[in-house]
Each structure stands twice: as structure tokens, then as C-alpha cells.
Backbone as a printed PyTorch tensor [residue, N CA C, xyz], in Angstrom:
tensor([[[ -9.9040,  10.8230, -16.5400],
         [ -8.7830,  11.0060, -15.4950],
         [ -7.6000,   9.8920, -15.8890]],

        [[ -6.4920,  10.2280, -16.0550],
         [ -5.3380,   9.3090, -16.2390],
         [ -4.7950,   8.9040, -15.0230]],

        [[ -4.7490,   7.6060, -14.7920],
         [ -4.3090,   7.0740, -13.6870],
         [ -2.8040,   6.8840, -13.6130]],

        [[ -2.0470,   7.0900, -12.2670],
         [ -0.6560,   7.0680, -12.4280],
         [ -0.2490,   5.8030, -11.7940]],

        [[  1.2030,   5.4570, -11.7160],
         [  1.5110,   4.1530, -11.4280],
         [  1.4870,   4.0230,  -9.9190]],

        [[  1.2300,   2.9830,  -9.2990],
         [  1.5310,   2.5520,  -8.0040],
         [  3.1260,   2.3990,  -7.7360]],

        [[  3.5340,   2.9940,  -6.6360],
         [  4.9910,   2.7730,  -6.3080],
         [  5.1090,   1.7530,  -5.1520]],

        [[  5.5270,   0.6170,  -5.5050],
         [  5.8580,  -0.3790,  -4.4190],
         [  7.1570,  -0.3040,  -3.9680]],

        [[  7.1360,   0.0700,  -2.6910],
         [  8.5420,   0.3470,  -1.9030],
         [  8.8600,  -0.8380,  -0.9830]],

        [[  9.8930,  -1.3280,  -1.1940],
         [ 10.5920,  -2.5000,  -0.2640],
         [ 11.5890,  -1.8320,   0.6610]],

        [[ 11.4570,  -1.8780,   1.9920],
         [ 12.2770,  -1.3330,   2.7790],
         [ 12.3460,  -2.1910,   4.0420]],

        [[ 13.1370,  -1.7510,   4.9980],
         [ 13.5250,  -2.5650,   6.2680],
         [ 12.5540,  -2.1300,   7.3660]],

        [[ 12.4410,  -2.8030,   8.3220],
         [ 11.5460,  -2.5510,   9.3620],
         [ 12.0880,  -1.1520,  10.1490]],

        [[ 13.4810,  -1.2270,  10.2230],
         [ 14.1230,  -0.1860,  10.7620],
         [ 13.9320,   1.2460,  10.0200]],

        [[ 13.9850,   1.1170,   8.8980],
         [ 13.6330,   2.2280,   8.0160],
         [ 12.2060,   2.9320,   8.2120]],

        [[ 11.2360,   2.1210,   8.3730],
         [  9.7610,   2.3270,   8.5380],
         [  9.6770,   3.0200,  10.0220]],

        [[ 10.3410,   2.3190,  10.8280],
         [ 10.2210,   2.7390,  12.3820],
         [ 10.8450,   4.1210,  12.4380]],

        [[ 12.0090,   4.3090,  11.6920],
         [ 12.7580,   5.7170,  11.8690],
         [ 11.7350,   6.6950,  11.2840]],

        [[ 11.0230,   6.4600,  10.1490],
         [ 10.3430,   7.4600,   9.2830],
         [  9.0440,   7.6940,  10.2660]],

        [[  8.4440,   6.9610,  11.1480],
         [  7.2840,   6.9330,  11.8900],
         [  7.7780,   7.8440,  13.0720]],

        [[  8.9530,   7.5110,  13.5930],
         [  9.3650,   8.2200,  14.7740],
         [  9.5060,   9.8140,  14.3970]],

        [[ 10.1100,  10.0030,  13.0590],
         [ 10.2640,  11.4390,  12.7720],
         [  8.8910,  12.0790,  12.6400]],

        [[  7.9390,  11.4940,  12.1040],
         [  6.8190,  11.7510,  11.8810],
         [  6.0340,  12.2080,  13.3860]],

        [[  6.1110,  11.3030,  14.2190],
         [  5.6070,  11.6010,  15.6720],
         [  6.1040,  12.6750,  16.1230]],

        [[  7.4750,  12.9700,  15.9610],
         [  8.0630,  14.1650,  16.6900],
         [  8.0490,  15.5190,  15.8050]],

        [[  7.2150,  15.4150,  14.7790],
         [  6.9460,  16.5340,  13.8000],
         [  8.1370,  17.0340,  13.0730]],

        [[  9.0090,  15.9790,  12.6200],
         [ 10.0730,  16.3530,  11.9440],
         [  9.9290,  15.8820,  10.5720]],

        [[  8.7540,  15.3470,  10.3280],
         [  8.4740,  14.8670,   8.8640],
         [  7.0700,  15.1450,   8.7100]],

        [[  6.6380,  15.6290,   7.6980],
         [  5.1670,  16.0440,   7.3940],
         [  4.2970,  14.8820,   7.3810]],

        [[  4.7020,  13.8510,   6.7900],
         [  3.8060,  12.7560,   6.7250],
         [  4.8270,  11.4970,   6.2370]],

        [[  4.4430,  10.2980,   6.4920],
         [  5.2300,   9.0840,   6.0660],
         [  4.6680,   8.2640,   4.9070]],

        [[  3.4130,   8.6620,   4.4750],
         [  2.7320,   7.8000,   3.3940],
         [  2.2900,   8.6540,   2.4230]],

        [[  2.4980,   8.1510,   1.1190],
         [  1.9170,   8.7960,  -0.0410],
         [  0.7900,   7.9280,  -0.6120]],

        [[ -0.1970,   8.6840,  -1.2230],
         [ -1.2390,   8.0540,  -1.8030],
         [ -1.0180,   6.9260,  -2.8530]],

        [[  0.1250,   7.1520,  -3.3590],
         [  0.5800,   6.3430,  -4.4820],
         [  1.6020,   5.3250,  -4.2090]],

        [[  1.8310,   4.9810,  -2.9050],
         [  2.8640,   4.2720,  -2.3590],
         [  2.5960,   3.0960,  -1.5970]],

        [[  2.9650,   1.9240,  -1.7690],
         [  2.5310,   0.6500,  -0.9660],
         [  3.9390,   0.2630,  -0.4580]],

        [[  4.0680,   0.1510,   0.7100],
         [  5.1710,  -0.3360,   1.4110],
         [  5.2280,  -1.7060,   1.9890]],

        [[  6.2810,  -2.5780,   1.5670],
         [  6.3080,  -3.8530,   2.0590],
         [  7.7890,  -3.9730,   2.6360]],

        [[  7.8180,  -4.7970,   3.8260],
         [  8.9440,  -5.1380,   4.4800],
         [  9.6520,  -6.2950,   4.0900]],

        [[ 10.4360,  -6.3790,   3.0350],
         [ 11.0580,  -7.5330,   2.5520],
         [ 10.7680,  -7.9170,   1.1060]],

        [[ 11.4550,  -8.7530,   0.4640],
         [ 11.0450,  -9.0680,  -0.9470],
         [ 10.0780, -10.3700,  -0.8470]],

        [[ 10.3800, -10.9750,   0.3090],
         [  9.3610, -12.1200,   0.4930],
         [  7.7380, -11.7800,   0.6270]],

        [[  7.6590, -10.6820,   1.2840],
         [  6.2450, -10.1110,   1.3660],
         [  5.7770,  -9.8960,   0.0000]],

        [[  6.4770,  -9.1280,  -0.8080],
         [  6.1740,  -8.9600,  -2.3070],
         [  5.8770, -10.0740,  -3.1620]],

        [[  6.6950, -11.0280,  -2.9810],
         [  6.6940, -12.2140,  -3.7950],
         [  5.2950, -13.0320,  -3.2950]],

        [[  5.0240, -12.9160,  -2.2300],
         [  3.7340, -13.5950,  -1.8010],
         [  2.5060, -12.9480,  -2.2280]],

        [[  2.6290, -11.5570,  -2.2950],
         [  1.3990, -10.7820,  -2.8440],
         [  1.3650, -10.8790,  -4.4950]],

        [[  2.4970, -10.5700,  -4.9130],
         [  2.3790, -10.4750,  -6.5310],
         [  2.8200, -11.7620,  -7.3170]],

        [[  2.0830, -12.7890,  -7.0860],
         [  2.1190, -13.9280,  -7.8530],
         [  1.7850, -13.6280,  -9.2230]],

        [[  2.0990, -14.5290, -10.1580],
         [  1.9940, -14.5720, -11.5680],
         [  0.3600, -14.2620, -11.7920]],

        [[ -0.5000, -15.0590, -11.1850],
         [ -1.9270, -15.0120, -11.2810],
         [ -2.4740, -13.6930, -10.9610]],

        [[ -1.8840, -13.2060,  -9.7750],
         [ -2.5230, -11.8770,  -9.2860],
         [ -1.9730, -10.6070, -10.2830]],

        [[ -0.8270, -10.7370, -10.8580],
         [ -0.2860,  -9.8340, -11.8140],
         [ -1.3990,  -9.7210, -13.1330]],

        [[ -1.6100, -10.9090, -13.5450],
         [ -2.5450, -11.3170, -14.5750],
         [ -3.7810, -10.6880, -14.4030]],

        [[ -4.3690, -10.7930, -13.1660],
         [ -5.7160, -10.2200, -12.7670],
         [ -5.5070,  -8.6100, -12.7920]],

        [[ -4.4790,  -8.1060, -12.3820],
         [ -4.3020,  -6.6980, -12.4230],
         [ -4.3160,  -5.9770, -13.7560]],

        [[ -3.4960,  -6.7360, -14.5740],
         [ -3.3490,  -6.5740, -16.0250],
         [ -4.8620,  -6.6660, -16.7410]],

        [[ -5.6280,  -7.5740, -16.4010],
         [ -6.9460,  -7.9700, -17.0330],
         [ -7.8800,  -6.6370, -16.6140]],

        [[ -7.7260,  -6.3110, -15.3110],
         [ -8.5470,  -5.3110, -14.8380],
         [ -8.2510,  -3.8480, -15.4430]],

        [[ -6.9420,  -3.6840, -15.6370],
         [ -6.8060,  -2.3460, -16.2810],
         [ -6.9770,  -2.4550, -17.8090]],

        [[ -6.7240,  -3.5050, -18.4620],
         [ -6.9210,  -3.5360, -19.9250],
         [ -8.3600,  -3.7880, -20.2930]],

        [[ -9.1160,  -4.7140, -19.5920],
         [-10.2400,  -5.0750, -20.0710],
         [-11.4220,  -4.3830, -19.2320]],

        [[-11.2900,  -3.7830, -18.2520],
         [-12.3550,  -3.1560, -17.3320],
         [-13.6570,  -3.9840, -17.1700]],

        [[-13.3740,  -5.0650, -16.6530],
         [-14.5840,  -6.0640, -16.5010],
         [-15.5900,  -5.6320, -15.4080]],

        [[-16.7980,  -5.9180, -15.8420],
         [-17.9470,  -5.3570, -15.1130],
         [-18.2860,  -5.9810, -13.7150]],

        [[-17.5170,  -7.1600, -13.5600],
         [-17.8600,  -7.9240, -12.3490],
         [-16.6270,  -8.8340, -12.2600]],

        [[-16.5200,  -9.4780, -11.0630],
         [-15.4880, -10.3560, -10.5350],
         [-15.7060, -11.7440, -11.4100]],

        [[-17.1100, -11.9390, -11.7280],
         [-17.3660, -13.1300, -12.3540],
         [-16.8220, -12.9990, -13.8350]],

        [[-17.0120, -11.8120, -14.4170],
         [-16.4380, -11.4470, -15.7110],
         [-14.9670, -11.5670, -15.8850]],

        [[-14.4100, -11.1700, -14.7310],
         [-12.8290, -11.1410, -14.6640],
         [-12.4730, -12.6060, -14.6610]],

        [[-13.0000, -13.4780, -13.9960],
         [-12.7820, -14.9210, -13.8910],
         [-12.8330, -15.4000, -15.3570]],

        [[-13.9980, -15.2410, -16.0630],
         [-14.1050, -15.6590, -17.5140],
         [-12.7290, -15.1230, -18.3300]],

        [[-12.5240, -13.7700, -18.2080],
         [-11.4900, -13.2000, -19.1130],
         [-10.1720, -13.9490, -18.7970]],

        [[ -9.7700, -14.1870, -17.5630],
         [ -8.5440, -14.7780, -17.1810],
         [ -8.5640, -16.3400, -17.1040]],

        [[ -9.8290, -16.9410, -17.4490],
         [ -9.9740, -18.3720, -17.4800],
         [ -9.5180, -19.0970, -16.1820]],

        [[-10.0710, -18.4510, -15.0550],
         [ -9.7730, -18.9880, -13.7220],
         [-11.0750, -19.1150, -12.9630]],

        [[-10.9390, -20.0240, -11.9280],
         [-12.0870, -20.3360, -11.0750],
         [-12.6160, -19.0310, -10.3440]],

        [[-13.7690, -18.8410, -10.2510],
         [-14.3910, -17.6530,  -9.6650],
         [-13.9560, -17.5580,  -8.1200]],

        [[-13.9010, -18.5570,  -7.4710],
         [-13.6510, -18.5210,  -5.9460],
         [-12.2600, -18.0390,  -5.8980]],

        [[-11.3620, -18.4550,  -6.6880],
         [ -9.8870, -18.0970,  -6.5870],
         [ -9.6480, -16.5560,  -6.9930]],

        [[-10.3130, -16.2150,  -7.9800],
         [-10.3710, -14.8500,  -8.5590],
         [-10.9440, -14.0350,  -7.5500]],

        [[-12.0580, -14.2700,  -6.8890],
         [-12.6700, -13.5400,  -5.7810],
         [-11.5930, -13.2980,  -4.6310]],

        [[-11.1610, -14.3140,  -4.0980],
         [-10.1070, -14.1320,  -3.1080],
         [ -8.9380, -13.3400,  -3.5240]],

        [[ -8.3590, -13.5010,  -4.6660],
         [ -7.3330, -12.6000,  -5.0890],
         [ -7.8360, -11.0640,  -5.2790]],

        [[ -8.8580, -10.7940,  -5.7240],
         [ -9.3780,  -9.4940,  -5.9750],
         [ -9.7730,  -8.9650,  -4.6380]],

        [[-10.1650,  -9.5520,  -3.5170],
         [-10.2500,  -9.0710,  -2.2600],
         [ -8.8850,  -8.6940,  -1.7310]],

        [[ -7.8390,  -9.5540,  -1.9180],
         [ -6.6350,  -9.0900,  -1.5500],
         [ -6.0180,  -7.8340,  -2.2530]],

        [[ -6.1720,  -7.7700,  -3.4990],
         [ -5.8100,  -6.6910,  -4.1940],
         [ -6.3360,  -5.3070,  -3.7470]],

        [[ -7.6680,  -5.4780,  -3.3030],
         [ -8.3420,  -4.5450,  -2.7970],
         [ -8.0890,  -4.0880,  -1.3800]],

        [[ -7.5320,  -4.9110,  -0.6330],
         [ -7.1740,  -4.7870,   0.8190],
         [ -5.8360,  -3.9600,   0.7090]],

        [[ -5.0730,  -4.3390,  -0.1510],
         [ -3.6490,  -3.6110,  -0.2000],
         [ -3.8080,  -2.2970,  -1.0470]],

        [[ -4.8290,  -1.8660,  -1.6480],
         [ -5.1340,  -0.5920,  -2.1410],
         [ -4.7440,  -0.4390,  -3.6810]],

        [[ -4.5300,  -1.5960,  -4.4630],
         [ -4.2300,  -1.5420,  -5.9540],
         [ -5.5570,  -1.3280,  -6.7980]],

        [[ -6.7140,  -1.8430,  -6.1640],
         [ -8.0780,  -1.7880,  -6.8680],
         [ -8.8880,  -1.2840,  -5.9500]],

        [[-10.3560,  -1.0250,  -6.3390],
         [-11.3600,  -0.8630,  -5.5430],
         [-12.5080,  -1.6370,  -6.0260]],

        [[-13.4940,  -2.1480,  -5.1330],
         [-14.7230,  -2.8210,  -5.5220],
         [-15.8790,  -1.8980,  -5.4890]],

        [[-16.5580,  -1.6370,  -6.5560],
         [-17.6750,  -0.7270,  -6.4510],
         [-18.9690,  -1.5820,  -6.7430]],

        [[-19.8970,  -1.1790,  -6.1260],
         [-21.2460,  -1.8750,  -6.3580],
         [-21.7100,  -1.3920,  -7.7760]],

        [[-22.1770,  -2.4560,  -8.4740],
         [-22.5840,  -2.1640,  -9.9750],
         [-23.8510,  -1.6570,  -9.9780]],

        [[-24.8900,  -1.6530,  -9.0450],
         [-26.0100,  -1.3870,  -8.8570],
         [-27.0500,  -2.3910,  -9.5430]],

        [[-26.4420,  -3.4020, -10.0250],
         [-27.2690,  -4.6470, -10.7360],
         [-26.8290,  -5.7920,  -9.7870]],

        [[-27.8880,  -6.5230,  -9.2930],
         [-27.5420,  -7.7240,  -8.4680],
         [-26.8970,  -8.7300,  -9.2910]],

        [[-27.1920,  -8.8810, -10.5820],
         [-26.4100,  -9.9730, -11.3980],
         [-25.0490,  -9.7410, -11.5580]],

        [[-24.4870,  -8.4000, -11.4780],
         [-23.1070,  -8.2530, -11.5660],
         [-22.3660,  -7.9610, -10.3470]],

        [[-22.9580,  -7.7540,  -9.1400],
         [-22.3180,  -7.6170,  -8.0120],
         [-21.3320,  -6.5500,  -7.8870]],

        [[-20.0400,  -6.8090,  -7.6330],
         [-18.9720,  -5.8430,  -7.5200],
         [-18.0940,  -5.7380,  -8.6840]],

        [[-17.8060,  -4.5520,  -9.1090],
         [-16.9020,  -4.2130, -10.2170],
         [-15.5490,  -3.9730,  -9.7680]],

        [[-14.5280,  -4.6520, -10.1130],
         [-13.1450,  -4.2470,  -9.8210],
         [-12.7020,  -3.0630, -10.7760]],

        [[-12.1460,  -2.0620,  -9.9110],
         [-11.8060,  -0.8340, -10.6770],
         [-10.2290,  -0.6480, -10.2710]],

        [[ -9.5310,  -0.4540, -11.1360],
         [ -8.0540,  -0.1330, -11.0740],
         [ -7.9280,   1.2060, -10.4670]],

        [[ -6.9870,   1.3480,  -9.5750],
         [ -6.5590,   2.7020,  -8.8750],
         [ -5.3190,   3.1020,  -9.5780]],

        [[ -4.5840,   2.3350, -10.3570],
         [ -3.2990,   2.7550, -10.8740],
         [ -3.2010,   2.1930, -12.2420]],

        [[ -2.3940,   2.7660, -13.0160],
         [ -2.2130,   2.3020, -14.3970],
         [ -1.1870,   1.0660, -14.4820]],

        [[ -0.4760,   1.0250, -13.5570],
         [  0.8400,  -0.0090, -13.5780],
         [  1.3870,   0.1150, -12.1170]],

        [[  2.6840,  -0.5900, -11.8920],
         [  3.4140,  -0.7910, -11.0490],
         [  4.8290,  -0.3300, -11.0630]],

        [[  5.4520,   0.3710, -10.2080],
         [  6.7490,   0.6710, -10.4200],
         [  7.4810,   0.2370,  -8.9880]],

        [[  8.4450,  -0.6450,  -9.0480],
         [  9.1140,  -1.2350,  -7.8080],
         [ 10.5190,  -0.4080,  -7.5530]],

        [[ 10.3890,  -0.1350,  -6.2130],
         [ 11.5490,   0.6320,  -5.6750],
         [ 12.0890,  -0.1480,  -4.4890]],

        [[ 13.3250,  -0.5300,  -4.6700],
         [ 13.8800,  -1.4210,  -3.6980],
         [ 15.0010,  -0.7000,  -2.8560]],

        [[ 14.6040,   0.0450,  -1.9760],
         [ 15.4220,   0.9270,  -1.0910],
         [ 16.4610,  -0.0290,  -0.1980]],

        [[ 17.5010,   0.8400,  -0.1230],
         [ 18.5950,   0.0020,   0.6460],
         [ 18.5340,   0.3230,   2.0190]]])
């Protein structure tokens, strides 16, 4: 299965509130798409998408590591920091963590997208 790109949308709180109000009144079918992650402001995006986290995403997509430990080795980073960043990327919906079935390997980071598109809404 070919993965599609995640769409990162930056918008204002007013726009989000308006979209939710329309949805609650039945004037919009839904406010969220499966491939869309919404941030309110560029500062939020900058905090999440640090250079090291982008490198992790790229390594997960290109190398398909079997564990977080292997990902730390591939990226030449400390395991604890990689584990923290992987959990964050999982929490925002860019990757998922699957049980490997092998206690030695623990959790396997799996990409949910092949890349990222940035949409800076006005």
C-alpha cells in the first residue's frame, strides 16, 4: 500500500472555531480529514518539527527500523531522546508504534505517511 503525504495545516483559532461551529450546526459534514494535522500558528509547528524530529521521520520512512533502539543507532542519537521524540510523533499522528512480538525489539515505529505537505492558510 502506497502511503500518502500528511497535510500540515496552519490556521488561526478563529478559523478552527468557525469550522467546528458549522459542523455542530450540521452545515459541514466534518472538520477533520485523516491525512490532515492542524496547528494554530507557526510557533507550534516550529516546536514540533525540529531538525532532529524531521530526521527521525525521514529515517523511519527510508530505513524501516525494527525498534526505537535501532532508530537511535541509525540516527546516531541517544535512545532516551529518540524515544521521547518518537512518542511525540506518535501522539500527533505521523507514526504509529506496533508491538514487534519480540521482547528484545519492543516497539516498532511505522510511518503513516510518505512525507509532509505544509499548507499555511490565511
